[in-house]
C-alpha positions as CSV (number, residue, x, y, z in Angstrom):
1,M,-36.9,-196.6,-18.2
2,W,-35.2,-195.5,-15.5
3,F,-35.8,-198.1,-13.0
4,Y,-33.9,-200.8,-13.6
5,I,-30.4,-198.3,-13.1
6,I,-32.5,-197.0,-9.4
7,I,-32.7,-200.7,-9.1
8,G,-28.9,-201.4,-10.0
9,L,-27.7,-198.7,-7.6
10,F,-29.7,-199.8,-4.6
11,F,-28.0,-203.1,-4.7
12,I,-24.3,-202.0,-5.3
13,A,-24.9,-199.0,-2.3
14,L,-25.9,-202.7,-0.5
15,G,-23.1,-204.3,-1.2
16,L,-20.9,-201.6,-0.3
17,A,-22.3,-200.6,2.9
18,V,-22.3,-204.7,4.3
19,H,-18.4,-205.0,2.4
20,V,-17.0,-201.8,2.2
21,F,-18.2,-200.2,5.4
22,K,-19.0,-203.3,7.3
23,W,-22.7,-202.1,8.2
24,Y,-23.3,-205.8,9.6
25,F,-26.8,-204.5,10.7
26,L,-28.3,-204.5,7.3
27,I,-27.3,-208.8,7.6
28,S,-30.7,-210.3,7.8
29,G,-30.8,-212.1,11.4
30,Y,-27.6,-211.0,12.6
31,N,-28.3,-208.2,14.1
32,T,-31.2,-209.9,16.4
33,M,-28.3,-213.1,17.4
34,S,-27.0,-212.9,21.3
35,K,-23.0,-211.4,21.3
36,A,-22.1,-214.9,22.4
37,K,-23.8,-216.1,18.1
38,K,-22.3,-213.7,16.6
39,A,-18.8,-214.0,17.3
40,N,-19.1,-217.5,15.8
41,V,-19.9,-215.6,12.5
42,D,-17.7,-215.3,9.9
43,T,-19.0,-211.7,9.3
44,E,-16.4,-210.7,6.8
45,G,-17.1,-213.7,4.3
46,L,-20.6,-213.4,4.5
47,S,-20.5,-210.0,3.5
48,R,-18.1,-210.7,1.3
49,L,-20.6,-213.2,-0.4
50,M,-23.5,-210.3,-0.3
51,G,-21.0,-208.3,-1.6
52,I,-20.8,-210.2,-4.7
53,Y,-24.1,-210.8,-4.8
54,S,-25.4,-207.4,-4.6
55,Y,-21.9,-205.8,-6.9
56,V,-23.7,-208.4,-9.7
57,N,-27.4,-208.3,-10.0
58,G,-27.3,-204.0,-9.2
59,G,-24.5,-204.7,-12.7
60,V,-27.2,-206.6,-14.3
61,F,-30.1,-204.1,-13.5
62,I,-28.0,-201.2,-15.0
63,V,-27.2,-202.7,-18.0
64,M,-31.0,-203.2,-18.0
65,G,-31.7,-199.5,-17.8
66,V,-29.2,-198.3,-20.0
67,L,-30.0,-200.6,-23.3
68,Q,-33.2,-199.3,-22.4
69,V,-32.2,-195.4,-22.2
70,L,-30.6,-196.4,-25.6
71,G,-34.0,-197.4,-27.3
72,L,-33.4,-200.8,-27.3
73,K,-35.6,-203.6,-25.9
74,P,-33.8,-206.4,-23.7
75,I,-35.2,-209.2,-22.8
76,Q,-36.1,-208.7,-18.9
77,T,-36.6,-212.3,-18.2
78,P,-33.2,-213.8,-18.0
79,A,-32.0,-210.6,-15.4
80,I,-35.0,-211.6,-13.3
81,V,-34.7,-215.1,-13.6
82,F,-30.7,-214.6,-12.4
83,F,-32.0,-212.7,-9.7
84,I,-34.3,-215.1,-8.2
85,I,-31.3,-218.0,-8.7
86,S,-28.7,-216.4,-7.3
87,T,-31.2,-215.2,-4.4
88,V,-31.5,-218.8,-3.4
89,Y,-27.9,-219.3,-3.9
90,L,-27.2,-216.8,-1.9
91,L,-29.5,-218.1,1.5
92,I,-28.3,-222.0,1.4
93,K,-24.8,-220.9,1.0
94,A,-25.1,-218.2,3.4
95,Q,-25.7,-220.4,5.9
96,K,-22.3,-222.2,5.6
97,Y,-20.5,-218.5,7.5
98,D,-23.1,-219.9,10.5
99,G,-20.9,-220.9,13.4
100,N,-24.0,-221.3,15.4
101,L,-25.0,-223.6,11.9
102,Y,-21.3,-225.1,11.2
103,D,-17.8,-226.5,12.8
104,K,-14.4,-225.7,11.7
105,D,-14.2,-228.6,9.0
106,G,-18.0,-227.3,7.9
107,K,-20.6,-230.0,9.0
108,L,-23.5,-229.0,10.3
109,R,-23.6,-229.6,14.1
110,K,-26.0,-231.1,15.6
111,G,-29.2,-230.7,16.4
112,A,-28.6,-227.0,13.8
113,G,-30.5,-228.8,10.5
114,K,-33.7,-227.6,11.9
115,Q,-32.7,-223.9,11.8
116,L,-31.8,-224.9,7.9
117,V,-35.4,-225.7,7.2
118,L,-37.3,-222.3,6.8
119,P,-34.0,-221.5,4.1
120,A,-34.5,-224.7,2.4
121,V,-38.8,-224.5,2.0
122,I,-38.0,-221.0,0.9
123,A,-35.4,-221.9,-1.8
124,V,-37.5,-225.0,-2.8
125,V,-41.0,-222.8,-3.1
126,T,-38.9,-220.3,-5.1
127,L,-37.8,-222.7,-7.8
128,I,-41.2,-223.9,-8.3
129,F,-43.0,-220.5,-8.6
130,V,-40.6,-220.1,-11.3
131,A,-40.4,-223.2,-12.6
132,V,-44.5,-222.6,-12.9
133,L,-44.4,-218.9,-13.9
134,M,-42.3,-219.9,-17.2
135,F,-44.5,-222.6,-18.0
136,F,-47.8,-220.8,-18.4
137,S,-45.7,-217.7,-19.6
138,S,-44.4,-219.8,-22.7
139,Q,-47.7,-220.9,-23.8
140,S,-49.7,-220.0,-26.9
141,T,-53.0,-217.5,-26.6
142,K,-56.4,-219.5,-25.9
143,V,-59.1,-218.1,-26.8
144,T,-63.0,-219.3,-26.7
145,F,-66.3,-217.9,-27.9
146,L,-68.6,-217.4,-26.1
147,E,-72.1,-216.3,-26.7
148,E,-71.3,-213.4,-24.4
149,G,-68.2,-212.7,-25.6
150,I,-64.7,-214.2,-26.1
151,E,-62.6,-215.6,-23.5
152,I,-58.8,-215.1,-23.3
153,H,-57.8,-218.0,-20.9
154,G,-54.7,-218.5,-18.9
155,M,-53.0,-216.7,-16.5
156,Y,-54.0,-212.5,-16.6
157,G,-57.3,-214.0,-18.5
158,D,-60.4,-212.6,-18.8
159,V,-63.9,-212.4,-20.0
160,Y,-64.6,-209.7,-23.3
161,T,-68.5,-209.0,-23.9
162,W,-69.8,-208.5,-27.2
163,E,-71.3,-205.3,-26.2
164,S,-67.9,-204.2,-24.5
165,I,-66.1,-203.7,-27.6
166,E,-65.9,-200.6,-28.8
167,A,-62.8,-200.7,-31.3
168,V,-61.4,-204.3,-33.2
169,K,-58.6,-204.2,-36.0
170,L,-55.5,-206.0,-37.1
171,I,-51.8,-204.7,-36.2
172,E,-48.4,-205.4,-37.8
173,E,-46.3,-203.9,-34.9
174,L,-46.9,-203.4,-30.9
175,P,-46.4,-200.5,-29.1
176,T,-43.5,-199.6,-27.6
177,I,-43.1,-201.2,-24.5
178,E,-41.8,-199.2,-21.7
179,M,-41.9,-201.5,-18.7
180,R,-44.2,-204.6,-17.7
181,T,-45.9,-203.4,-14.7
182,N,-47.5,-206.7,-14.2
183,G,-46.7,-210.0,-15.9
184,S,-44.3,-212.1,-17.4
185,A,-41.7,-211.4,-20.3
186,L,-40.5,-215.1,-21.9
187,G,-38.1,-214.3,-24.1
188,S,-40.5,-213.6,-27.1
189,N,-44.1,-214.4,-25.1
190,L,-45.5,-211.5,-22.9
191,K,-48.4,-211.8,-21.0
192,G,-50.1,-209.2,-18.6
193,H,-50.2,-205.7,-17.7
194,F,-47.4,-204.0,-19.9
195,R,-46.8,-199.6,-20.1
196,T,-46.5,-198.0,-23.8
197,K,-45.1,-195.2,-25.1
198,E,-48.0,-194.7,-27.3
199,L,-50.6,-195.9,-25.5
200,G,-50.2,-196.3,-22.0
201,S,-50.9,-199.4,-20.2
202,V,-52.5,-202.0,-22.1
203,K,-53.2,-205.8,-21.7
204,L,-50.9,-208.2,-23.7
205,F,-50.8,-212.4,-24.8
206,V,-48.5,-212.1,-27.4
207,N,-45.4,-213.8,-29.7
208,T,-43.5,-210.8,-30.4
209,E,-42.4,-212.8,-33.2
210,T,-45.5,-213.7,-35.6
211,P,-47.3,-211.2,-36.0
212,P,-49.9,-209.9,-37.3
213,F,-51.7,-209.1,-33.4
214,I,-55.7,-208.2,-32.9
215,F,-55.9,-204.4,-31.4
216,L,-59.1,-204.7,-28.7
217,E,-60.3,-201.9,-27.1
218,T,-62.9,-202.8,-24.5
219,E,-64.4,-199.8,-21.9
220,D,-61.9,-201.2,-19.6
221,G,-59.4,-200.7,-21.5
222,I,-56.8,-201.9,-24.9
223,T,-55.6,-205.6,-24.5
224,I,-53.7,-206.9,-28.0
225,F,-53.0,-210.8,-28.9
226,N,-52.1,-212.7,-31.8
227,F,-50.8,-217.0,-31.8
228,K,-47.9,-218.4,-32.9
229,D,-49.7,-219.2,-36.1
230,A,-50.4,-215.9,-38.6
231,D,-53.2,-217.4,-40.3
232,E,-54.8,-218.7,-36.8
233,T,-54.8,-214.7,-35.4
234,Q,-56.3,-213.6,-38.7
235,E,-59.2,-216.1,-38.5
236,I,-60.5,-215.5,-34.7
237,F,-59.7,-211.7,-36.3
238,R,-62.5,-212.6,-38.7
239,E,-64.8,-213.7,-36.2
240,I,-64.2,-211.3,-33.9
241,N,-65.7,-208.5,-36.7
242,Q,-68.7,-210.5,-37.7
243,K,-69.1,-211.5,-34.2
244,I,-69.7,-207.9,-33.0
245,S,-70.7,-206.5,-36.7
246,R,-74.4,-208.6,-36.1
């Protein structure tokens, strides 16, 4: 519950250290530069940029934490996407303060383009990763009935054999979600591993806005899933019941 607040305070402390206290050794790459190259870096501008980045992200994480402490359920995905995009922006914008790469007119020095390849690659890969994650996270749950069990497809999916299913029931409300431990939370779509107040660790494949939900308990733990259409959820539940009752 306090995870986001701790992370937020860390970011703000980092921003103060670089921006206010001038601990430039915390700036990645700066401490390994030669004395001559350090002289060409606009440390004031760079530390201000890093300070703003840290303050804003720290504030976002603290707000997330406070909302959780108050018992609310903030949507985590926008905060995480904002953090990723702002980090990419920081990586790109920070290069402008390096006088070894850009002259006083803001033009790229001859031969300096090679040094920008790595930040550019990191930015592109990060954005692609976010786009792919958002695409798969927004997909509806898909299942297949196999001879040996039921398979939930996609990211974090698995095959649950009929013999391993200890209980199955239809529920109208989800347990209280405390934290996403390894998964995605895009709006009302939750996929992956989450920690809950009542049940501890569970695996979710749900759209929170379209109850009911199928509660599947196996020897490996609890999995809860549903579909965008409530009638489909109920039909799949009936089919699972028929399979395990034989």
